[in-house]
C-alpha positions in Angstrom: 192.4 -46.5 18.1 192.8 -43.0 16.4 195.0 -42.9 13.4 198.2 -41.1 14.0 198.1 -37.5 12.8 200.7 -36.1 10.4 203.6 -33.9 11.8 205.4 -31.2 9.9 208.7 -29.5 10.7 207.9 -25.8 10.6 210.2 -22.7 10.6 208.6 -19.7 12.3 209.9 -16.1 12.0 208.5 -12.6 12.3 208.6 -9.9 9.6 207.9 -6.2 10.0 208.3 -2.8 8.4 207.3 0.9 8.6 205.3 0.6 5.4 203.9 -2.1 3.1 202.0 -2.1 -0.2 200.6 -5.2 -1.8 199.0 -3.8 -4.9 195.5 -4.8 -5.8 195.8 -5.8 -9.4 192.4 -4.4 -10.5 193.2 -0.8 -9.4 194.5 1.8 -11.9 195.2 5.5 -11.2 195.2 5.3 -7.4 197.0 2.1 -6.4 195.3 0.4 -3.4 196.8 -2.3 -1.3 195.5 -5.6 -0.1 195.0 -5.5 3.7 197.2 -8.5 4.2 200.1 -9.9 2.1 198.9 -12.5 -0.4 200.7 -15.8 -0.4 202.4 -14.8 -3.7 204.0 -11.8 -1.9 205.2 -14.1 1.0 206.8 -16.3 -1.7 208.7 -13.3 -3.0 209.9 -12.3 0.4 211.2 -15.8 1.2 212.8 -16.0 -2.2 214.7 -12.8 -1.5 216.0 -14.0 1.8 217.4 -17.2 0.4 218.5 -15.7 -3.0 216.2 -17.3 -5.6 216.5 -15.4 -8.8 213.6 -13.2 -10.0 214.9 -13.4 -13.6 212.2 -15.0 -15.7 210.3 -15.5 -12.4 212.2 -18.8 -11.9 211.7 -18.5 -8.1 208.0 -19.2 -8.4 208.6 -22.8 -9.4 209.9 -23.5 -5.9 206.9 -22.2 -4.0 203.9 -24.0 -5.5 201.2 -25.0 -3.0 202.2 -28.7 -3.3 205.8 -27.9 -2.3 205.7 -25.0 0.1 203.3 -24.7 3.1 203.0 -21.0 4.2 200.9 -19.6 7.0 200.4 -16.0 8.2 199.5 -14.4 11.4 198.8 -10.7 12.0 200.8 -9.4 15.0 199.8 -5.7 14.5 196.4 -4.3 13.5 195.8 -3.5 9.8 196.3 0.3 9.5 196.2 2.2 6.2 197.5 5.6 5.2 197.5 7.6 1.9 200.7 9.0 0.6 201.2 11.2 -2.5 204.2 10.2 -4.6 205.8 11.9 -7.6 206.2 9.5 -10.5 208.6 10.5 -13.2 208.2 9.8 -17.0 211.4 8.0 -17.8 210.3 7.1 -21.3 210.4 10.7 -22.3 213.8 11.5 -20.8 216.0 13.6 -23.1 219.3 12.5 -21.6 220.9 10.0 -19.2 220.6 12.2 -16.1 217.6 11.9 -13.8 217.8 15.7 -13.3 216.9 16.1 -16.9 213.5 14.5 -16.5 210.9 17.2 -16.2 207.6 15.3 -16.6 206.0 14.2 -13.4 202.7 12.9 -12.2 201.4 12.9 -8.6 199.6 9.7 -7.6 198.0 8.8 -4.3 199.2 5.5 -3.0 197.5 3.5 -0.3 200.1 2.0 2.2 199.8 -0.3 5.2 201.5 1.3 8.2 203.6 -0.3 11.0 202.8 -3.9 10.0 204.2 -7.0 11.6 203.5 -10.6 10.6 204.4 -14.1 11.8 205.2 -16.5 9.0 205.1 -20.3 9.3 207.0 -22.2 6.7 207.4 -25.8 5.6 209.0 -27.1 2.4 209.3 -30.5 0.9 212.8 -29.6 -0.3 215.1 -29.9 2.7 217.8 -27.8 1.1 215.4 -24.8 0.6 214.1 -25.2 4.1 217.6 -25.4 5.6 218.8 -22.4 3.7 216.0 -20.2 4.9 216.5 -21.5 8.5 220.2 -20.6 8.4 219.6 -17.2 6.9 216.8 -16.2 9.3 218.8 -17.4 12.4 221.9 -15.4 11.3 219.7 -12.5 10.2 221.1 -12.3 6.7 219.5 -12.3 3.3 220.8 -12.6 -0.3 218.5 -9.8 -1.6 216.9 -7.1 0.3 213.5 -8.3 1.7 210.6 -5.9 1.3 206.9 -5.7 2.0 205.5 -5.5 -1.5 207.5 -2.6 -3.0 211.3 -2.3 -3.1 211.3 0.9 -1.0 209.3 -0.9 1.8 212.3 -2.6 3.3 211.5 -5.3 5.8 213.2 -6.6 9.0 212.9 -10.2 10.2 213.6 -12.2 13.3 213.8 -15.9 14.0 211.2 -17.2 16.4 211.9 -21.0 16.4 211.6 -24.3 14.7 208.9 -26.7 15.8 207.2 -29.9 14.9 203.6 -29.1 14.4 200.9 -31.7 14.6 197.7 -32.0 12.5 194.6 -31.8 14.7 190.9 -32.4 14.0 187.9 -31.1 16.0 184.2 -30.9 15.4 183.9 -28.0 17.9 185.0 -24.3 17.6 188.8 -23.9 17.7 190.8 -20.7 18.3 192.8 -20.1 15.1 195.6 -17.6 15.3 196.5 -17.4 11.7 194.6 -16.0 8.8 192.1 -18.5 7.5 191.2 -19.6 3.9 187.4 -19.5 3.9 187.2 -22.8 1.9 188.3 -24.5 5.1 185.5 -23.0 7.2 182.6 -25.4 8.0 179.6 -23.7 6.5 177.6 -20.6 7.5 177.9 -21.4 11.2 181.7 -22.0 10.9 182.7 -18.7 12.6 181.7 -17.7 16.1 180.8 -14.1 15.9 179.8 -13.8 19.5 183.4 -12.6 20.3 184.0 -8.9 19.7 186.2 -8.3 16.6 186.5 -6.7 13.2 186.1 -9.5 10.7 187.0 -9.3 7.1 187.3 -11.6 4.1 189.4 -10.7 1.0 190.0 -12.5 -2.3 193.7 -12.6 -3.0 196.0 -14.4 -5.5 197.4 -17.7 -4.1 199.7 -19.0 -6.8 201.3 -17.6 -10.0 202.8 -19.4 -13.0 206.2 -18.4 -14.5 204.4 -15.8 -16.7 203.1 -14.2 -13.5 199.5 -15.2 -14.4 197.4 -16.0 -11.4 196.5 -19.7 -11.5 194.7 -19.8 -8.2 192.7 -17.3 -6.1 191.4 -17.7 -2.6 189.2 -15.9 -0.1 191.1 -15.2 3.2 189.2 -14.6 6.5 190.9 -12.6 9.3 190.4 -10.3 12.2 191.7 -6.8 11.6 193.4 -6.2 14.9 195.1 -9.6 14.9 192.9 -11.4 17.4 192.3 -15.1 17.0 189.2 -16.4 15.2 187.0 -19.1 16.7 186.1 -21.4 13.8 184.8 -24.8 13.0 186.9 -26.4 10.2 186.3 -29.0 7.6 190.0 -29.7 7.2 192.7 -30.4 9.9 194.5 -27.5 11.5 198.1 -27.5 12.9 199.0 -27.0 16.5 202.2 -25.2 17.5 203.4 -25.8 21.1 206.1 -23.4 22.1 208.7 -24.3 24.7 207.3 -21.7 27.2 203.9 -23.4 27.3 202.2 -21.1 24.8 200.2 -22.5 21.9 199.1 -21.4 18.5 196.7 -23.1 16.1 197.3 -22.3 12.4 196.0 -23.1 9.0 198.3 -22.9 5.9 197.2 -20.8 2.9 196.7 -23.4 0.1 
């Protein structure tokens, strides 16, 4: 008799915005963006909705990988644009008025355009989970949610709450979420016979309270948002929607 598989209560909601920028930490004069939001950025977004303080980065202690399970799906293709911004030199200001600042520098910023994501969220703390659930359902947030930068304001919408079941398969499985490469079963773990634009990017997974990255990970995804057919070395999670639709996801850990 097969051992009973674990089940998680998962909150699912969509997030979108006109522009997004998740700065690659190793860029200097021309800020480039990660093509997808790192898990650390998703933690900040969720913290803003439920009102966890950013002072001293205290909110980070609530979203460690052993407490918060977060998955991500691309609902729109990854699309980038370059925008030139005027940055002002506030350190050399000669008075309190912004109009007195005369030194400016033009910098090219890389932005993501018209992005939309589906977020899957589970937390070991029922109070944090319930607070997010209530705020998303009522479409309210304590702080303004944004996609990376404060000017990239995000909108969000409740999709549903579901009990997702852990599944194991030795065959190829359609995975709808982005996929940590460490969970892919070897060199033959991805079926590339399907047409797609496949990418892998190294992103920060977890930060400590000093905002020092304590864990990096490589994330595999299809640029246009198509599912990926993969063999996995770890269980995946199956979401069965009430209309009969199904999604298979993997959490970013």
